[in-house]
Residue frames relative to the residue before (quaternion, step in Angstrom):
aa qw qx qy qz dx dy dz
X 1.0000 0.0000 0.0000 0.0000 0.00 0.00 0.00
X 0.4209 -0.7307 0.4703 0.2602 3.62 -0.70 1.02
X 0.4438 -0.6635 0.5303 0.2856 3.56 -1.13 0.70
X 0.6070 -0.5745 0.4080 0.3675 3.56 -1.17 0.58
X 0.7447 0.4009 -0.2240 0.4844 3.59 1.02 -0.76
X 0.4911 0.6693 -0.4308 0.3539 3.61 1.26 0.04
X 0.4999 -0.6245 0.4942 0.3405 3.61 -0.99 0.75
X 0.2426 -0.8124 0.5177 0.1143 3.57 -0.94 0.81
X 0.7454 0.3463 -0.2254 0.5230 3.59 1.01 -0.63
X 0.6687 -0.4728 0.3783 0.4315 3.53 -1.29 0.29
X 0.6659 0.5163 -0.2983 0.4483 3.57 0.88 -0.98
X 0.6619 0.4960 -0.3085 0.4698 3.61 0.93 -0.85
X 0.6670 0.5001 -0.3121 0.4556 3.57 0.91 -0.87
X 0.6600 0.4992 -0.3068 0.4702 3.58 0.92 -0.91
X 0.6328 0.5271 -0.3361 0.4569 3.61 0.97 -0.80
X 0.6751 0.4808 -0.2911 0.4779 3.59 0.92 -0.90
X 0.6552 0.5080 -0.3105 0.4651 3.59 0.94 -0.84
X 0.6425 0.5200 -0.3193 0.4635 3.59 0.97 -0.86
X 0.6312 0.5235 -0.3325 0.4658 3.61 0.98 -0.79
X 0.6794 0.4864 -0.2883 0.4677 3.57 0.84 -0.98
X 0.6922 0.4683 -0.2663 0.4802 3.59 1.04 -0.79
X 0.4474 -0.7223 0.4297 0.3056 3.57 1.26 -0.22
X 0.6073 0.5101 -0.3719 0.4824 3.56 1.12 0.67
X 0.5667 -0.5813 0.4530 0.3684 3.54 -1.28 0.25
X 0.5878 -0.5586 0.4503 0.3738 3.53 -1.27 0.40
X 0.5184 -0.6036 0.4770 0.3733 3.59 -1.12 0.47
X 0.5136 -0.6079 0.5005 0.3407 3.55 -1.14 0.63
X 0.6732 -0.4710 0.3633 0.4394 3.57 -1.26 0.22
X 0.6560 0.5036 -0.3099 0.4691 3.60 1.00 -0.82
X 0.6519 0.5040 -0.3178 0.4690 3.60 0.95 -0.85
X 0.6375 0.5210 -0.3297 0.4620 3.59 0.96 -0.82
X 0.6407 0.5243 -0.3227 0.4588 3.58 0.97 -0.86
X 0.6941 0.4726 -0.2795 0.4655 3.58 0.90 -0.92
X 0.6300 0.5227 -0.3387 0.4638 3.60 1.01 -0.71
X 0.6543 0.4965 -0.3124 0.4773 3.57 0.99 -0.81
X 0.6310 0.5108 -0.3338 0.4791 3.59 1.07 -0.68
X 0.6247 0.5278 -0.3279 0.4729 3.58 1.01 -0.83
X 0.6568 0.5012 -0.3065 0.4727 3.58 0.91 -0.91
X 0.6488 0.5271 -0.3131 0.4509 3.58 1.01 -0.79
X 0.6247 0.5233 -0.3347 0.4731 3.57 1.00 -0.81
X 0.6780 0.4940 -0.2946 0.4576 3.57 0.84 -0.98
X 0.6838 0.5016 -0.2909 0.4429 3.59 0.87 -0.94
X 0.7147 0.4415 -0.2620 0.4751 3.59 1.01 -0.74
X 0.6749 0.4813 -0.2967 0.4742 3.59 1.19 -0.45
X 0.7798 0.1774 -0.0632 0.5970 3.56 1.26 -0.33
X 0.7271 -0.3109 0.2976 0.5348 3.53 -1.08 -0.75
X 0.6363 -0.5486 0.3760 0.3908 3.60 -1.13 0.56
X 0.6373 0.5530 -0.3342 0.4199 3.57 1.03 -0.69
X 0.5086 0.6274 -0.4312 0.4024 3.60 1.23 -0.10
X 0.5601 0.6461 -0.3823 0.3504 3.60 1.11 -0.58
X 0.7317 0.3860 -0.2811 0.4864 3.66 0.61 -0.91
X 0.6302 0.5298 -0.3437 0.4517 3.58 1.06 -0.63
X 0.6157 0.5286 -0.3443 0.4721 3.60 1.06 -0.67
X 0.6470 0.5055 -0.3164 0.4751 3.58 1.03 -0.76
X 0.6095 0.5276 -0.3473 0.4790 3.60 1.08 -0.65
X 0.6451 0.5049 -0.3175 0.4777 3.59 0.91 -0.91
X 0.6360 0.5364 -0.3242 0.4503 3.59 0.94 -0.87
X 0.6734 0.4992 -0.2971 0.4572 3.58 0.87 -0.93
X 0.6939 0.4823 -0.2704 0.4613 3.57 0.98 -0.82
X 0.6198 0.6102 -0.3382 0.3594 3.58 1.12 -0.62
X 0.3129 -0.7578 0.5143 0.2516 3.59 1.01 -0.71
X 0.5339 0.6246 -0.3992 0.4068 3.59 1.30 0.15
X 0.6176 -0.5533 0.4029 0.3875 3.58 -1.23 0.36
X 0.5854 -0.5782 0.4354 0.3653 3.55 -1.17 0.58
X 0.6021 0.5664 -0.3618 0.4310 3.57 1.04 -0.71
X 0.6879 0.4714 -0.2803 0.4754 3.58 0.88 -0.96
X 0.6582 0.5185 -0.3106 0.4488 3.58 0.95 -0.88
X 0.6450 0.5083 -0.3228 0.4705 3.58 0.99 -0.79
X 0.6386 0.5047 -0.3245 0.4819 3.59 0.99 -0.79
X 0.6449 0.5187 -0.3189 0.4619 3.59 0.97 -0.83
X 0.6545 0.5178 -0.3148 0.4522 3.58 0.93 -0.90
X 0.6516 0.5089 -0.3117 0.4684 3.58 0.99 -0.81
X 0.6410 0.5067 -0.3184 0.4806 3.58 1.12 -0.65
X 0.6735 0.4931 -0.2930 0.4663 3.60 0.98 -0.84
X 0.5758 0.6389 -0.3772 0.3436 3.61 0.98 -0.80
X 0.7295 0.3894 -0.2806 0.4873 3.66 0.66 -0.89
X 0.6320 0.5445 -0.3343 0.4385 3.59 1.08 -0.67
X 0.6538 0.5259 -0.3021 0.4523 3.56 1.22 -0.50
X 0.7360 -0.4327 0.2337 0.4653 3.58 1.18 0.22
X 0.5802 -0.6421 0.3613 0.3473 3.58 1.21 0.22
X 0.6788 -0.5166 0.2960 0.4299 3.57 1.15 0.36
X 0.6929 -0.5032 0.3435 0.3856 3.50 -1.32 0.39
X 0.6222 0.5634 -0.3540 0.4125 3.57 1.04 -0.70
X 0.7192 0.4515 -0.2551 0.4624 3.57 1.10 -0.64
X 0.6177 0.5638 -0.3485 0.4232 3.59 1.24 -0.13
X 0.4307 -0.6437 0.5678 0.2790 3.49 -1.28 0.55
X 0.1397 -0.8265 0.5425 0.0549 3.59 -0.38 1.21
X 0.5513 0.6388 -0.3915 0.3670 3.60 1.23 -0.01
X 0.5770 0.6304 -0.3795 0.3544 3.61 1.18 -0.24
């Protein structure tokens, strides 16, 4: 059961988390690009690659534009995504 004071939307949760972490909230454009980056990672590999890719992005100090381009380049090199892999082995 949700608490009355608990954030309920993605935006509210991110705003609260950013405050606690001592950083500003991502802009709407940054949020869009981060979600796209997470999507590239999740579709090119296991879904759990998405949050880890965002961690790598945050640690890199590089622009989201460059990181998204890099992720798109790595995706096909990593085997073409989960749909193209044989998971029965």
